[in-house]
C-alpha positions as CSV (number, residue, x, y, z in Angstrom):
1,X,76.4,97.7,101.0
2,X,76.6,96.7,104.7
3,X,73.7,95.6,106.7
4,X,73.6,95.7,110.6
5,X,70.7,93.8,112.4
6,X,70.4,95.2,115.7
7,X,70.8,93.2,118.7
8,X,68.8,95.1,121.0
9,X,65.2,96.4,120.5
10,X,62.5,98.3,122.4
11,X,61.0,95.9,125.2
12,X,58.8,98.5,126.6
13,X,58.3,102.1,126.6
14,X,58.3,104.9,123.9
15,X,60.4,104.6,121.0
16,X,62.8,107.4,119.8
17,X,63.9,107.8,116.5
18,X,67.5,107.7,115.3
19,X,67.3,111.5,114.8
20,X,65.3,112.3,117.8
21,X,68.1,110.2,120.2
22,X,71.0,112.7,118.1
23,X,69.3,115.9,118.6
24,X,68.8,115.3,122.6
25,X,72.2,114.0,123.1
26,X,73.2,117.4,121.4
27,X,71.4,119.7,123.0
28,X,70.7,118.3,126.6
29,X,73.7,115.9,127.3
30,X,76.1,118.3,125.9
31,X,74.9,121.8,126.0
32,X,73.5,121.3,129.5
33,X,76.5,120.0,131.5
34,X,76.6,120.1,135.0
35,X,79.8,120.7,137.6
36,X,79.9,119.2,140.7
37,X,76.0,118.5,140.2
38,X,75.1,122.1,139.7
39,X,74.7,123.8,136.1
40,X,77.4,125.4,134.6
41,X,77.0,129.5,134.1
42,X,73.9,130.5,132.2
43,X,75.7,131.8,129.3
44,X,78.1,130.0,127.5
45,X,80.3,130.0,124.2
46,X,79.9,126.9,121.7
47,X,83.0,126.3,120.0
48,X,82.6,124.0,117.0
49,X,85.1,122.7,113.9
50,X,83.8,122.6,110.5
51,X,82.7,119.4,110.4
52,X,80.8,119.4,114.0
53,X,79.2,122.4,112.5
54,X,77.1,120.5,110.1
55,X,76.4,118.0,112.8
56,X,75.1,120.4,114.7
57,X,73.1,122.1,112.1
58,X,71.6,119.2,111.0
59,X,69.5,118.5,113.8
60,X,68.9,121.7,115.6
61,X,68.1,125.6,114.5
62,X,70.3,128.3,116.1
63,X,67.4,129.6,118.2
64,X,66.9,126.2,119.7
65,X,70.9,126.0,120.6
66,X,70.3,129.7,122.3
67,X,67.7,128.0,124.4
68,X,70.3,126.4,125.9
69,X,72.3,129.0,127.3
70,X,74.5,129.5,124.4
71,X,75.3,133.3,123.4
72,X,77.3,132.8,120.6
73,X,78.7,129.9,118.4
74,X,82.2,129.9,116.9
75,X,84.6,128.0,114.5
76,X,87.6,127.0,116.0
77,X,90.0,127.8,113.4
78,X,89.3,131.5,113.4
79,X,90.6,134.3,115.3
80,X,88.3,134.7,118.1
81,X,88.1,137.5,120.7
82,X,88.3,137.0,124.8
83,X,85.4,136.2,126.9
84,X,87.1,135.5,130.0
85,X,83.5,135.6,132.2
86,X,81.9,133.1,129.9
87,X,82.5,129.2,129.9
88,X,83.2,127.4,126.7
89,X,81.8,124.1,125.0
90,X,83.9,122.6,122.5
91,X,82.4,120.0,120.4
92,X,85.1,119.3,117.9
93,X,86.8,116.3,115.9
94,X,89.6,114.7,117.9
95,X,92.4,115.7,115.6
96,X,95.9,117.2,116.4
97,X,95.0,120.6,115.0
98,X,91.8,121.3,117.1
99,X,93.4,120.0,120.2
100,X,96.2,122.5,119.9
101,X,94.0,125.2,119.0
102,X,91.9,124.6,122.1
103,X,95.1,124.2,124.4
104,X,96.2,127.3,122.6
105,X,92.7,129.2,123.8
106,X,93.1,128.1,127.7
107,X,96.9,128.9,128.3
108,X,98.8,131.9,128.3
109,X,98.7,135.0,130.6
110,X,95.1,135.9,129.1
111,X,93.1,132.7,128.4
112,X,89.9,133.2,126.2
113,X,87.2,131.5,128.1
114,X,86.6,131.0,132.0
115,X,86.3,127.0,131.9
116,X,86.3,124.6,129.3
117,X,83.8,121.6,128.8
118,X,85.4,119.6,125.9
119,X,83.4,117.2,124.0
120,X,85.2,115.2,121.1
121,X,82.9,114.0,118.0
122,X,84.7,110.4,117.9
123,X,87.3,108.4,120.3
124,X,90.2,110.5,121.2
125,X,93.6,108.7,120.5
126,X,96.3,108.2,123.4
127,X,98.7,110.7,121.9
128,X,96.2,113.3,122.1
129,X,94.9,112.7,125.6
130,X,98.7,112.7,126.9
131,X,99.1,116.1,124.8
132,X,96.3,117.6,126.9
133,X,97.7,116.0,130.0
134,X,101.0,117.5,129.9
135,X,99.5,121.1,129.4
136,X,98.9,121.8,133.3
137,X,97.7,125.4,132.4
138,X,94.9,124.0,130.1
139,X,94.4,121.2,132.8
140,X,93.3,123.8,135.3
141,X,90.6,125.2,133.3
142,X,89.1,122.0,131.9
143,X,86.1,121.2,134.0
144,X,85.0,118.1,131.5
145,X,86.7,116.1,129.0
146,X,84.1,113.9,126.9
147,X,83.8,111.4,123.9
148,X,80.2,112.1,122.5
149,X,80.7,109.8,119.5
150,X,78.5,111.9,117.3
151,X,80.6,112.1,114.0
152,X,77.8,111.7,111.6
153,X,75.3,114.1,109.7
154,X,71.8,113.4,110.2
155,X,69.9,114.1,107.0
156,X,66.4,112.4,107.8
157,X,64.6,111.0,110.9
158,X,65.9,107.8,109.5
159,X,69.2,108.8,107.7
160,X,72.6,110.0,108.1
161,X,76.0,110.5,106.2
162,X,79.4,110.1,106.8
163,X,80.3,112.8,104.9
164,X,82.7,111.1,102.8
165,X,81.8,113.1,99.3
166,X,84.6,111.3,97.5
167,X,84.1,107.9,98.4
168,X,83.4,106.7,95.0
169,X,86.3,108.0,93.6
170,X,88.8,107.0,96.5
171,X,87.6,103.4,96.9
172,X,86.9,102.7,93.1
173,X,89.7,104.6,91.3
174,X,92.5,102.3,89.5
175,X,95.3,103.4,91.8
176,X,97.7,100.7,92.5
177,X,98.3,102.6,96.1
178,X,95.5,102.1,98.2
179,X,96.1,104.6,100.9
180,X,93.6,106.7,100.0
181,X,91.0,104.0,100.1
182,X,92.2,102.6,103.1
183,X,92.2,106.1,104.8
184,X,88.6,106.8,103.5
185,X,87.0,103.2,104.9
186,X,88.7,103.9,108.4
187,X,87.0,107.4,108.5
188,X,83.7,105.6,107.2
189,X,84.2,103.2,109.7
190,X,85.1,105.2,112.7
191,X,81.8,107.4,111.8
192,X,79.3,104.5,111.6
193,X,80.8,102.9,115.0
194,X,79.9,106.6,116.5
195,X,76.4,106.1,114.9
196,X,76.0,102.8,117.0
197,X,77.2,104.1,120.0
198,X,75.0,106.8,120.1
199,X,72.2,104.5,119.8
200,X,73.7,102.2,122.4
201,X,73.3,99.3,119.6
202,X,75.6,96.6,118.9
203,X,74.5,94.6,115.9
204,X,75.3,91.7,114.2
205,X,77.0,92.8,110.7
206,X,76.2,91.6,107.4
207,X,78.2,92.4,104.4
208,X,78.4,91.7,100.6
209,X,81.0,88.7,100.5
210,X,83.8,88.8,97.8
211,X,83.2,86.4,94.8
212,X,85.9,85.1,93.0
213,X,85.5,83.4,89.6
214,X,87.6,80.4,90.1
215,X,90.4,79.4,92.1
216,X,92.9,80.7,89.8
217,X,91.4,84.3,90.1
218,X,92.7,86.8,92.4
219,X,90.0,89.0,94.5
220,X,90.4,92.5,93.8
221,X,90.7,95.4,96.3
222,X,87.3,96.6,95.2
223,X,85.7,93.4,95.9
224,X,87.0,93.3,99.5
225,X,85.6,96.6,100.4
226,X,82.4,95.8,102.0
227,X,84.5,93.0,103.9
228,X,87.1,95.7,105.0
229,X,84.2,98.0,106.2
230,X,82.3,95.4,108.3
231,X,85.8,94.8,110.1
232,X,86.0,98.6,110.7
233,X,89.2,98.2,109.0
234,X,91.3,97.2,111.5
235,X,91.1,100.6,113.5
236,X,87.9,99.7,115.2
237,X,87.0,96.4,115.9
238,X,83.9,94.7,117.5
239,X,85.9,94.6,120.8
240,X,86.3,98.7,120.8
241,X,82.3,99.1,119.6
242,X,81.3,97.2,122.6
243,X,83.3,99.6,125.0
244,X,82.1,102.5,122.9
245,X,78.4,101.5,123.7
246,X,77.1,103.2,126.6
247,X,39.4,127.8,113.0
248,X,39.8,130.8,110.1
249,X,43.0,131.2,110.2
250,X,43.6,127.0,109.9
251,X,41.1,127.0,106.9
252,X,43.2,129.8,105.1
253,X,46.5,128.1,105.9
254,X,44.9,124.8,104.5
255,X,43.8,126.8,101.4
256,X,47.1,128.4,100.9
257,X,48.7,124.9,101.3
258,X,46.1,123.4,98.6
259,X,47.1,126.1,96.3
260,X,50.6,125.5,96.6
261,X,50.4,122.0,95.9
262,X,48.2,122.6,92.7
263,X,50.7,124.7,91.4
264,X,53.5,122.4,91.8
265,X,51.6,119.5,90.3
266,X,50.7,121.9,87.4
267,X,54.5,123.1,86.8
268,X,55.3,119.1,87.3
269,X,52.8,118.1,84.6
270,X,53.8,120.8,82.1
271,X,57.8,119.6,82.5
272,X,57.0,116.1,81.8
273,X,54.9,117.1,78.9
274,X,57.5,119.4,77.2
275,X,60.2,117.2,77.8
276,X,58.6,113.6,77.0
277,X,59.3,112.3,80.0
278,X,55.9,110.3,80.5
279,X,57.3,108.0,77.2
280,X,61.1,108.2,78.7
281,X,60.3,107.0,82.2
282,X,58.0,103.8,80.6
283,X,61.1,102.8,78.3
284,X,63.4,103.1,81.1
285,X,60.9,100.9,83.4
286,X,60.5,98.5,80.7
287,X,64.3,98.1,80.1
288,X,64.8,97.3,83.8
289,X,61.8,95.0,83.9
290,X,62.7,93.0,80.8
291,X,60.0,94.2,78.8
292,X,62.2,96.1,76.2
293,X,65.5,96.1,74.7
294,X,68.0,97.7,72.2
295,X,65.8,97.8,69.5
296,X,63.2,99.6,71.2
297,X,65.7,102.2,72.5
298,X,66.9,102.4,68.7
299,X,63.0,103.2,67.9
300,X,62.5,105.6,70.7
301,X,65.7,107.8,69.6
302,X,65.2,107.7,66.1
303,X,61.5,109.2,66.6
304,X,61.9,111.5,69.5
305,X,63.3,114.9,69.1
306,X,62.0,116.2,72.6
307,X,64.1,114.5,74.9
308,X,67.3,116.6,76.0
309,X,70.9,115.2,76.2
310,X,70.9,114.3,80.0
311,X,67.7,112.2,79.3
312,X,69.4,110.3,76.3
313,X,72.7,109.8,78.5
314,X,70.5,108.3,81.3
315,X,68.6,106.2,78.9
316,X,72.0,105.2,77.2
317,X,73.7,104.4,80.7
318,X,70.6,102.0,81.6
319,X,71.0,99.9,78.6
320,X,74.9,99.7,79.0
321,X,74.3,98.5,82.7
322,X,72.0,95.8,81.3
323,X,73.5,94.9,78.3
324,X,77.2,95.5,78.6
325,X,78.2,93.5,75.7
326,X,76.1,95.3,73.1
327,X,78.2,98.4,73.8
328,X,81.2,96.9,72.5
329,X,82.9,97.9,69.2
330,X,80.9,99.0,66.4
331,X,77.5,98.7,68.0
332,X,78.3,100.7,70.9
333,X,79.9,103.4,68.6
334,X,76.7,103.6,66.6
335,X,74.1,103.5,69.4
336,X,75.9,106.8,71.2
337,X,76.3,108.5,67.8
338,X,72.4,107.9,67.6
339,X,72.1,109.3,71.0
340,X,74.5,112.2,69.8
341,X,76.5,111.8,73.0
342,X,79.2,113.9,73.9
343,X,82.9,112.8,74.7
344,X,82.3,113.2,78.4
345,X,79.0,111.4,78.2
346,X,80.4,108.5,76.3
347,X,83.1,108.3,78.8
348,X,80.3,108.0,81.6
349,X,78.4,105.0,79.6
350,X,81.8,103.3,79.3
351,X,82.5,103.7,83.0
352,X,79.3,102.3,83.9
353,X,79.5,99.6,81.4
354,X,82.6,98.7,83.0
355,X,81.2,98.5,86.3
356,X,80.0,95.4,85.1
357,X,76.4,94.1,84.5
358,X,73.9,94.4,87.0
359,X,72.2,91.2,88.2
360,X,69.8,90.1,85.6
361,X,67.4,87.1,84.9
362,X,66.1,86.0,81.7
363,X,62.5,87.1,80.8
364,X,60.1,85.1,78.3
365,X,57.8,87.1,76.0
366,X,56.1,86.0,73.0
367,X,57.2,87.5,69.9
368,X,53.4,87.9,68.5
369,X,50.4,86.1,68.0
370,X,52.1,84.6,64.9
371,X,55.6,83.2,64.1
372,X,57.3,80.8,62.1
373,X,58.9,79.0,65.1
374,X,56.0,78.3,67.0
375,X,57.9,77.3,70.2
376,X,60.5,79.7,70.4
377,X,60.1,82.3,73.0
378,X,62.0,85.5,73.0
379,X,64.3,86.1,76.3
380,X,65.1,89.4,77.5
381,X,66.9,90.4,80.7
382,X,65.3,91.8,83.8
383,X,67.3,93.6,86.3
384,X,64.2,93.8,88.7
385,X,61.3,91.6,88.8
386,X,57.6,92.8,89.2
387,X,57.0,92.4,93.1
388,X,53.9,90.2,93.6
389,X,51.1,91.5,95.9
390,X,51.6,95.2,95.7
391,X,49.8,97.8,94.0
392,X,51.0,100.2,91.8
393,X,49.8,104.0,92.9
394,X,51.6,105.6,89.7
395,X,52.0,104.5,86.3
396,X,55.6,104.9,86.3
397,X,56.2,103.6,90.1
398,X,57.4,100.1,89.0
399,X,60.9,100.5,89.9
400,X,62.1,100.0,93.4
401,X,65.7,99.9,94.7
402,X,67.2,96.8,95.4
403,X,67.7,97.6,98.9
404,X,63.8,96.9,99.3
405,X,64.3,93.5,98.5
406,X,67.2,92.8,100.5
407,X,66.0,94.2,103.7
408,X,62.8,92.3,103.4
409,X,64.9,89.0,102.9
410,X,66.9,90.3,105.8
411,X,63.9,90.5,108.3
412,X,62.5,86.9,107.3
413,X,66.2,85.7,107.4
414,X,66.5,85.0,103.8
415,X,69.1,86.9,102.8
416,X,72.0,84.3,101.2
417,X,74.8,84.0,103.8
418,X,77.2,83.1,100.6
419,X,76.5,86.5,99.3
420,X,76.1,88.2,102.7
421,X,78.4,86.5,105.4
422,X,78.0,87.7,109.2
423,X,80.8,89.4,110.3
424,X,80.1,88.4,114.1
425,X,77.8,85.5,113.8
426,X,75.7,85.2,117.0
427,X,75.9,82.0,118.8
428,X,73.3,79.7,119.0
429,X,72.7,80.0,122.8
430,X,71.6,83.5,122.1
431,X,68.1,82.2,120.2
432,X,65.1,81.1,121.9
433,X,63.4,77.6,121.2
434,X,60.8,79.7,118.7
435,X,63.5,81.1,116.5
436,X,65.2,80.0,113.4
437,X,69.1,80.4,113.2
438,X,68.9,82.9,110.4
439,X,66.4,84.9,112.8
440,X,67.6,87.9,114.7
441,X,68.4,87.4,118.5
442,X,66.2,88.9,121.1
443,X,68.1,90.1,124.1
444,X,66.0,90.2,127.4
445,X,65.9,94.0,128.1
446,X,66.4,97.3,125.9
447,X,69.2,99.3,126.1
448,X,67.4,102.2,124.4
449,X,66.0,103.9,127.2
450,X,68.1,107.5,127.3
451,X,69.3,108.1,130.8
452,X,70.3,111.8,129.8
453,X,66.5,112.9,129.0
454,X,65.4,116.0,131.4
455,X,62.4,116.7,132.8
456,X,61.4,119.8,131.1
457,X,61.4,118.3,128.0
458,X,58.2,117.6,126.5
459,X,57.1,113.7,125.9
460,X,58.7,113.4,122.3
461,X,61.9,115.3,123.6
462,X,61.2,118.4,121.5
463,X,60.0,122.1,121.7
464,X,56.0,122.3,121.5
465,X,56.4,123.4,117.6
466,X,59.2,121.3,116.5
467,X,58.5,119.9,113.2
468,X,60.9,116.9,113.8
469,X,58.9,116.0,116.9
470,X,55.7,115.7,115.0
471,X,57.3,113.4,112.2
472,X,58.7,111.0,115.0
473,X,55.7,110.9,117.0
474,X,55.0,107.4,115.4
475,X,57.9,105.6,116.6
476,X,56.5,103.4,119.8
477,X,57.7,100.1,120.9
478,X,59.3,99.2,117.1
479,X,61.3,96.0,116.8
480,X,64.9,95.5,116.5
481,X,66.6,98.3,114.3
482,X,68.0,97.1,111.0
483,X,71.0,99.5,109.6
484,X,72.0,99.7,106.1
485,X,75.3,101.6,104.9
486,X,75.7,102.0,101.1
487,X,79.3,102.7,100.2
488,X,79.9,105.1,97.2
489,X,76.5,106.8,97.7
490,X,73.1,106.5,98.5
491,X,69.9,108.1,97.0
492,X,66.6,109.7,98.1
493,X,64.7,106.6,96.8
494,X,66.6,104.5,98.9
495,X,65.7,106.5,101.9
496,X,62.2,106.6,101.2
497,X,62.2,103.1,100.7
498,X,63.9,102.9,104.5
499,X,60.8,104.8,105.6
500,X,58.5,102.5,103.8
501,X,59.9,99.5,105.2
502,X,59.8,100.7,109.0
503,X,56.3,100.9,108.6
504,X,55.9,97.6,106.7
505,X,58.3,95.5,109.0
506,X,57.8,97.2,112.2
507,X,61.5,97.9,112.9
508,X,63.3,101.0,112.2
509,X,65.5,101.0,109.0
510,X,68.3,103.5,109.3
511,X,69.9,104.1,105.9
512,X,73.5,105.7,105.9
513,X,76.2,106.3,103.3
514,X,79.2,108.0,102.2
515,X,76.9,110.9,100.7
516,X,73.5,111.2,99.2
517,X,73.6,111.4,95.3
518,X,71.2,113.2,93.1
519,X,71.2,112.2,89.3
520,X,73.4,115.2,88.1
521,X,75.9,114.3,90.8
522,X,76.1,110.6,90.0
523,X,76.7,111.1,86.4
524,X,79.3,113.8,87.1
525,X,80.9,111.3,89.3
526,X,80.5,108.5,86.2
527,X,82.6,110.9,84.0
528,X,85.3,111.4,86.6
529,X,86.2,107.6,87.5
530,X,89.0,106.4,85.7
531,X,88.1,103.6,83.0
532,X,91.6,101.9,82.4
533,X,90.9,99.2,84.9
534,X,87.6,97.2,85.1
535,X,85.7,97.0,88.1
536,X,82.2,95.2,89.3
537,X,79.1,97.1,89.9
538,X,78.8,94.3,92.9
539,X,81.6,96.2,94.4
540,X,79.3,99.4,95.0
541,X,76.5,97.0,95.9
542,X,75.1,95.9,99.3
């Protein structure tokens, strides 16, 4: 995981959310370009590739796109009919195949469109620019050529993915040839850079530093993944980033919603009772917080016949992550036989165990009211500590993602630099006299006020019935943004924490990842990772 503590912040005026800015740039900056100071023809054709289709659909509906004068949206790889009286807006990735397809559209005796306004999702290589310039027939029909720096998919008003679904496998496999991993890191880095460019941010970057056991131990490739990503893997440097940066009906509706919520609650409660999830959830949390151990799991598995195989697998994986040594040899085999795990399930448990133990601390608890050894306390390992000062709303809500603790430490300036070094350490002159060296710098002005808003927009940049507009209305005058990027996959729990911390810290916390994982997807990936070479869970950390 990588942190970015934004160097710019809202110093006045209304704060616009990450997703809102993305949406406005696509709808108003890209879909309403001007030619010689006047808008282009009323109706246009929008040409996308497979990736930019996802980018566009993540923030705008087709009806909203149509309101910008788009009569038709097509994919560049498909065969298309000529529409010579229409201008075309191309929103594509800067790849050789896309550029060749575009040039083919605009050349020949019968070009497909009248004029072309070309917007690339990320920076274009010099070779592709040269390829376009050489085609004089196409050049005559190009009215605009611009890098939009929008090569990410918005998952939420504060979350995005780089659409690298196989990042976990690509980066943490045991192959000696790291070309695939390097390529994956380059793509992820490039797409993170477009996020920062869209927001006009140039943050200080903190990343999980590699740790060697001793002077004779070689640092592995996996340990260097956060370092490589924080350095944009050589393809995108800090200098490059700096260049890129520029009443009755209402009552009935409420009743319907209430009925729906009651039905949902009833279904959830029924599932919890039928599958024994209350007892299972309590045991899982007790394991993580050091209030239960291996014997408690054995007792639970021996007496509970309700839970399904997936729940048993998850329980075994939690135990293996906290007590990896207790899954070695005969002990581990017996535990998995007791849980009746399949061959694939055993592979998943062993792979998670080989990822290495999670960070744990000893937790002391008395063994009972009477003991022959009066002064001996039992030690248990805890992967999480109960958070002081926070009330628990629900019985099974003790667990919290580690990202919550790390972001709070970063906000206070307490994130250890030996664990999370800074890629581009700010100079002391950046700080005011009242700031400590660990705090984030404050620049004299904000770079967040977008210059591409149009007069016909509402105050929040959305149409009046927009759900996104209502959701983002609370973003007013926030402090410096914090970016968090998790390599290998993030979860909805971590995204929820970012929303929570945004309100708590009064700073927008934006979560990015190579993909978003649900429990089933994570279990599947754990069954697929090669287990021949040991890797560390810290490598997939922050």
